[in-house]
N, C-alpha and C positions, 0 to 999 in steps of 0.2 A: 956704401956703393950698392946700387940696386942690381938684382940679378936680371940677366937678359932672358926673357921668356923663350922656352924651347918651342920651335915650330913643330906642329903635329905632322905625323907621317902622311896623312891624307892630303894635307896642304902642300907638302913637298911634292907628292906625286902629281897633284893637279897642276902645279907650276911646271913640272917636267913635261906633262902631256901637252899643256898649252904651248910651251916653247917648241916641242916637236911639231905640233900642228901648225904653228906660225911658220916654221922653216919649210914644212911641206907645202903650205899655201904659196909661200914665196917662190919655191922652186917650180911648183905646178904652173905658175904664171908664165914661165918661160917655155914650158913644154905644152901648154894648153893648146896652142894653135897647131902644133905639129902632131901631137898624139894625145887624144882625150882619154885613152885607155889608162895611161900612166896616172893621170889625175884621179880617175875613179878608183884605181887600185890603191892609191895612197890613202884615199878616204876610207876604203874598206879596212885597211890596216889600222887606221886610227880607231875605228869602231871596235875592231877585234881587241885592240889594246885596252879600250875602255871596259869591255866585258871582262877581260882578264883582271883588270884593276878591281872591278866589283867583287870578283871571286876571291881575290887576294885580301881585300880590305874588310870583307864581311866578317871573317873570324875575329879580326881585331875589334870590330864594332861590338860583336857579341861579348868578347872579353871585357870591354869597357863597361857594357851594360851589366854584366855579371859582377864586376868589381864594385860598381855603384850600388847594386842590390845588397852585396855583402857588407859594404860600408854602412848602409842604412839598416842592417840587421833584418832584412826582408828575405827570409829563406823559403818563400813560397813561389818565387819566380823560376820557372823551368822553360827550356827551349825545345822546340819541335824539330825533329831531324829534317834535313833538306834534300837528302838523296845524294849529296856530294860526300865522297869517302872521307876526306880530311875534315870537312866541316862536321860530319856526323860523329867522328871520333872525338872531336873537341866538345861537342854538345853532350855526348854520353858521359865523358869525364866530369864535365861541369854539373850535370844533373845528379850524378852519383855523389859528388861533393856536397851539393845543396841538401840532398836527402840526409846525408850523414850529419851535417850541421844542424838541420832541423830536429833530428832525433836527439842529438846531444843537448840542444837547447831545451827541448821538451822534458828530457830526463832531468836536466839541471833545475828547471822550474818546478817539477814535481818534487824533487828532493828538497828544494828550498821551501816549498809549501808545507811539506811534511815536517821539516825541521821547525818552522814557525808554529805549526799546530802542536808539535811535541813540547816546545818551550812554553807555549801559552797554557797548555793543560798539565804541565809538570806539577807534581805535588810539592816540589821544593821551589824556593825563590831563586830566580836567575836574573843577573844583571850583566849585560854585554856592554863592553867598553870599546871605543874606537882606538886608533893608533895613538891619540893624544890623551888617553884616559878620560875621555868625555863619555858620559852615559848615553849609549845609543838605544838600548832597549831594556825595559823592565817588565817582567811578566806579572800577572795578577797576584800570584802568591807573594812575590817580593814587595809589591805595592802594599799588600795587606800587612806584611810584617813591619815595614818601615813606617806605616801610618804617617806618611809625609805627602806634601804636594807633589804633583808630577815633576820628576827630576830629569826626564829625557832632555838631552842637549846641555845639561850642566856638567861642568868639570868636577871631577871627584873631589878636588881640593876645596871646592866652594860649598860642599854639602855638610851640614852640621847634624850628625846623628851618631849614636854610639856604635852601631854596626858599621857604618861607613868609616868611622875612625879606625876600627879594627882592620878594615880592608886596606886603608892607606898604610897601616903598619905592616901588614902582610906583604904588600907590594914593595915597600921600602926595604924590608929586611929579607926579601926573597923567600919568605916562608909560604907554606902551602895551606895550612889550616889552623884554626884556633876554635876553642869553645868559649862562648860568651854567655855569662849568666847575668840577667838583669831583672831583679825582683823575682817574680814567680816564673819568668820565662827564660828558657835556655836555648841557645842556638849554636850550631856548628857551621862555621864559615870557611869555605874553601875557595882558593884562587887558582885558576888554571889558565892556560893560554892555547891559542890555535893560530895557524898561519893563514893570513889573508893577503893575497897579492904579494907574497914573498916576505911579508913583515909580520912579526908576532903581535897578537891582540889578546887582551885578557878578558876573562869572564868570571863572574863570582856566583857561587852556589851557596845559598843560605838555607840550611835545614833546621826546622824547629824541632827541638828535642823535648819540649814541654810534655806532650802527651805520652811519649815513650817513658820519660822519667816518672810521670805520674802513675802510669800503669805498673812500672817496676816497684815504685814505692808502695802502692796499694797491695800488690802481691806480697811484698815483704811484711808490712805491718798488719795487713788484713789477716794473715794466717795466725800471727801472734795474738791479735785482738780476739779472734774467734776462740782460740785455745784458752786465753785468760778469762773471757766471758763465760765459757763453759765451766771452768773450775770455780770461778767466783760465785756464779749462780747456784751451783751445786752445793757450795759451802754456806753461803749466806742464808739460804732458806732454813736449813736445819738449825743453824746457830741462832738465828733470830727467834725461832720457835722456842728454843731452850731459854734464851734470854727473856722472852715475854713471860714464860711460865715462872721463871725465877723472880722476875719483877712483880708479878701478880702475887706470888707467895710472900714476898718480902713486904709488899704493901698491906696485905691482909694481916701479917704478923705484927708489925709495929708502925705501919703508916709510912710517912716520909722518913728516909734515913740516908746516910752517906752511901751505903751499898745500893739502895734503890736509885739514887742519883747516878751512880757509876754505871749501873745497868742500863739506865735510860740513855746515857751518853754513848755507851757501846752500841745500843740499838740504832740510835741516830747516825752514828758513824757508819754502821753497816748499810743503812739506807742510802747515805751519801755515796758510799762505794758502789752500791748497786746502780745508782743514778749515773755515776761516772762511767760505769761499764756500758750502760745503755747509750750514753752519748758516743762512746767509742764505736759501738756497734752501728749506730746511725751513720757515723762517718764512713764506714765501710759499705753500708747498704744504701748510699745516697741514690735515689731514683732519678731517672731521666726527667728533665724539667717538663712540666705541663704548661706550655706557653700559651698565653692569651694576651689580648691587648689590654693595657692598664695605664692608669695615670700615675706617673712617678711622683708627682707632687703630693698626691693624697697619701701615698705610702710613706713619704718623708715626714709629713705631719703626724701620721699615725705612730711611727716609731719614736718621734720626738715626744709625743704625748706619753708614750709608755715609759720614757725615762725622765719625765719632768720632775717627779718627786725626788728621785735619786740625785738629779742634777741640782735642784734647789738646796738639798741638804749639804752639798759640797760647794755652794756658791758659784754654780756654773750656769750660764745662760746659753740659749740657742739663738742663732741668727740665721735668717733665710734670705738669700739673694737668688730668688728663683726666676726663671724665664717668665715673661709676662702672660703667657697663655699655657694651658695644660700641656704637659710633655707626655705624649702617648708613646709607650714602648711595648715591645712584644717579649714577654717574660713570664716566668713562673712566680706569681706574687708571693706565695708562701716561702719559697726558697730565697727570693730576693729580700723578703722581709727579715729572714734569719741572718742574711749577710749584713744588712744595715744595723740590726740589733747588735751583732758582734762588733762592728766597726765603732758604733757609738759607745758601747761598753768599754772597748779598749781606749777610746779617746778620754772617757771620764776617768778611767784608772790612770792614764798617763798624766792628766792634769793634776790629780791628787788634791792636795791641800793648797792649791794655788789661790792667791788672794782674790783674783777675779778671772775665773775660767770662762772661755768662750769656745763653742763648737759651731762652726759655720757650714751651712749647706748651700752650695752654689750649683745651679743647673745652666746648661747652654744648649742651644738648639742645633747649631751647625758646626761640628757634628754634635749629636746628642750626647751630653756628658754630664756626669754628676761628680762634684768635688766636695769632699768632707775634710775640713781643716780644723785642727785644734791648736790651742796655744800651750800645750803641755811641754814636757821635757824633751820631746823629740826622740829621734832614733840614733843610737850610737853606731859609729862606722863598723864596729866589730859585729854588731847584730844583723846588719843589712844582708849579708850572704845567706843567712839562715832563717830569715823571717817567715817563709812559708814552708819550712821543713817540718815534717810531722814530729810532734812532741817537743818542739823547741819553744821555750818561753823565757822571757827576761824577768818574769815575776817570780817571787819566792814560792808562791803556791799555785803557779800557773801549770796548766795541763798540756799546753801546746796544741790544742785542738781547734781553737777559734779561727786562726788564720788559715789552717789547713782546710777547714770546712768552707771558708770564704773562697779560697783558691779553687776548690773542686766545683763549687756552684757556678762561679763566674766563667771558668773554662768550659763547663757544659753549656753555658749560654753563649759562648763565643764573644764575651764582653772583655776586651783588653783592659787591664788595670795595672796599677803600680802603687807602691807605698814607699814614700821617701821622706827624708828630713827636710822640712821647709826652712830656708835660711832666715826668713823674717819671723816666723812663729814657731810652732812645734812640729807637727807632722801633717802630711797631706795624703789623702787617698783618692785619686781620680779614677773614675770608671767610665769607659766609653760604652754607652748603652744602646748604640744604634746598630 
């Protein structure tokens, strides 16, 4: 059943005036011949009533115009006073209300703009969800952490990523925070909520802890290394001097002997210990990278050439699936070379006595990435959480320095990386070099 449209007040009044006017004209017809004054007076009364109508209906028209402006969110329309007391009071109230609304809207826009800037320049990753847990906003830090395609507009349940997996768990279990460790990177994930239009909405804060943990680790083991290096260097120098003198005396006395051989072994071992301490000291004193433009492919071939003889001795071959044109990156060539040397060394040791070992270098351009894959024994699940921890090694004679050095260099370059067990072959080490 359709609603009957309501007749406007102005229309009602016009109908009423027309009806009165028609009655007056009808009556004036009978008195026109007798008394013309009555007829003129009736016309004057109608004109007066029309003026009164205009004065009565004008405030209503202003109210309608003001309501239309407010509905259209146009807070710049103000009315000028007319000199009529009632009308001016209405105009004054309306103008005050419009001024207040305009101030409130300006303040709200400024606050919204400030909040957007704050989120955009925040040092932590922020993801804002709508009422249906659909991603509404992702700030630049969160995009960098996720290393994913733009996810604005996606439902949280449709995104496949370890960090988003943890967010879903936090929302489901009504928890507030969790610390996630993935390879060399650690993150603190927090889920909070705010009220929007009377309904709760969630937002996610992702804080990268990698640099903080790295600084704490360096402060811890750096002091120990410096103390050890000081004591070892102070000891090895005099001891080697004594051993050299004893070896020289033994050689002059009877030439080659068991004692002379033992003295030489002791000297060599001291030199290895000294080299080990220098490596530890280099780990603590790693300089800032001197970045220059370089061809990654040339570096890969150079490192492969360096390990060719060692690889051949273990029946290991190198395969190259490189991008068809030179891959130019911005990095410290010496430091990155040391990274690749350590990765290839670990791959060769992981392959061991494999019947047919293969180490594959693969490069991609969009994004720029290097992947080093070997068909060795892979990585055990127990070792994964400790891979990049200082002094941790799965080898019997390992020092636990190589992966720590790799981590420090790549973090200083802002090159995301990971080391994981490849399901098809052995281990894979991807590095984003863009």
